[in-house]
C-alpha angles and dihedrals in degrees: 000000000000094000102040125100115243098245095056100029093106096049094047091042091062090058089080091064092034093058091040091056089042089055091049091051090047090053092048092053097039093045090056093061110020129076121247091257095050092043092052093046093051093046090049091053092060099064091040090055090046093052092047091050098040093052091075097051119101124248116261116275090233092057093045093049092048087052088059093252105123092159092061090041090056092047091050090050092049090052093047095045096044094248095302099155094191093059090042091055092048093051093044086056090054091050091052092049092049091048092050091050093054097037097098093045094051092050095063132069091234094056093117093053091045092050092044094051096042117118094245094050094046092049090046091052090050091052094043095047091046093051093047089051090050091054096051101076129111116322106181129196099352093157097087132092093233093056089048090054091048091049091051091049092050094051090046089056089051092053091054097043107034098083091042104042098024135235098273099054092047091051091050094046091046093052095045094047091047091050091052092049093048092046090051091051090049091051092050093052091043091055092043092048092051095053101260119147106252097173093112092054097041088123092062101084095050093044093046092047092048094049090044093055092049095047093047090052090045094063125339095048098048115017097064088065089057097044096050089057091052103048104057132074117250089251093057102028098093095048096042095047089049090053091050094047092047089050090050093055092041090055091045089053092049092050092050093043098049102029092098091052090047090050091054091048100043104016124237092285091050091051092055091047091048092054090045088058089050089056091050090050089050089052090058091045092052092047098049104028113024113084124221108248100176113140092351123130116245089243093055091048091053092048091050092052091048091049093242128145113252110241136164127233132208119260111278123229089238088075090064097081127137120262 
């Protein structure tokens, strides 16, 4: 997120989940035909190739500037922006403004506590934690190639729509559609469990599951990873994103661990209805709490969360460094 231009940040941000789901689908297909040895060797070759390629890429301009190395930051920006000096100057201005804002905090021993308890960080944590909670509900039967294809298709739709429709509307649509699918599954199993003839609607579970997988990938399963990288200051981003990701996997563990107990308590139909209610609650959370970050600079997003007025500063002398 630190190297992407504002107008395409959403689309490129979805590539993380897109390639993750692509890798899962690749493993599903390859695992169906290859031996364990061949499968392991091919999978091992991927991270080795990544490390060999990634070694030659420059550090992010944000990191270099925060390390008091504006010369290297400018060079990295020129490489990333194809030598467009106008864009480089604009982004160097943003780096200077962000550095000035956090200068006082970085100069004190209690900078971490101050950053953590600031209004913008606390609101960002609320949003991040809420979105991770929304993404932790039931994810049935993922270990099939068809589900992998549907996931990949859903994330592809996200990458094409996110910078047009926006994050917020996709999250809301994703949650509502997921709630409908889960409610339909719950209704099917309720009717089946109470002795009703469900032959005529035998298509409902497969259809609901297929649509559910696509709609989860369309919003709830991918966009939170973009938003949590947009709503924290550079000083707090690493810590806050780690907290959100850890919470996501903790909630996923709790769902997997206690689903059997929940099934005994509520029944299979009740479980689906319960998770449908979770999706509806997430819809309200996204509508009232989550900000729209489409086509906004990271600096303007942070100022909005902190309740500050967006202003523009003059170019700082620190931008005038040799190439």
